[in-house]
Steps between C-alpha positions, in 0.01 A plus 500: 500500500522840674839680445474666843357358822243608758772493760840646538773286671784600716789246480776443748776239550432408867208338673584705808418815301157356417440420866611862601268668243199281614567562864532878465224526241718727297776530248802692610633762271857460384731697267570339159779641292379568147716589199314626195696531172374759251577609147873589425635294790362745757344357824361575832551283804318534837392299810122493508280422801252238386326162526500310177252253344456304177178490291560144361239235493579188716512296166797710381681511836731202412639705208685701748682197633836382388697178559778530752691181588191288426265723688236751386561831663314817421686820422299662783457191724286192560267676738225765442180662613242587246249785566202629312517768237219679698731524794775629275297765348355612839861544635623701203727236333572552129665301213858586429562736202732303278760711318677386177858612514474686161163655561430869502272454803802375697706799396213738601476340856879510544533870394209581740682333784824671424328831577541431871790257507862555417754219418230243602473663846171643623557868595146594592142397465311809592235586249175327408647422150805338646286275731275392219792417270659304787188282508522425135863418526428268784278292270733490195699190397687395186301269267813285456857495654739305711357324794710523818419324833696597806754673296559206264401468131216238465413549145589741210221664303228393749157618395368671819172573318406134532479535879205739467606675821272698717650727778390674808705823538378720793454877480783690657279662760409151639863421590612655821872582475542272202530563127307340206810531278872504597790549271720199459799638690311605810313172508808273465690710768239404767289221344439282809392787724278645235323171425440441868349851542283463184385154609299661784251617228278253322205396270216342705263224388221287653432131479226560242762666268703183466434283195811261508776408733776323324757270675773284348363150586256308705737457797457875574121513506440388856725771645322754286161373628629539860605849431176601345298332780694699765458826319135462416341328800197703585155371436414746229825408307474124510262473193735726303793290624349183370447656160853629494649158582353369172712761314841364605690375205848373442759592247539126415120481427518802274798348299335163469126578459474830322 
């Protein structure tokens, strides 16, 4: 069995988010606050503009579910859209660089970032070197650490490496008036406004790029079919749509059949 998949999947907690992504034909960028611990207790913490995906085969998807009051709920939601690796590579996505807390590589990256930040505040990103280091920092994540969701501790010593995350992080020049990386203080002081502004930027896809659409249970399939039929209703899209409808799968099926 393959360790990685031919698709990468974006997970979410709400079916309305799936509908919005499909209707717009794009993933909206959002800031994600990432805290990376390095050797000697030193760390760097920034909000990064991104879209996140997992490189996990469908057969292993259920391993990322946990029982909550008798229900199986994924850490990142019961809904998802899987797109081809070909699409990912064409659009410049890349696997996350996992950093062990005690590694010398993590220390080297932190020290490089400290050349243009002070007290975890970005002071300037002016040179070619600083912009390139910023890109590497945006793709870094701890191999293992405490998992927080919406500010609450979900699990201690969670192995982030098991998610096999891929990210899309845009180049700074492609963001008009926005920033690829924000220091934590500036981000938290105006979070809602910054998220709304960044959300005007996105990552586009076509019908052919989609490999899977995951919903929670069968009761939601018909509304998804209706949404797809409204979005892709031209004659030249109908054959593609019929193929796509065969790729709808439920979280319940994954848990019971794979």
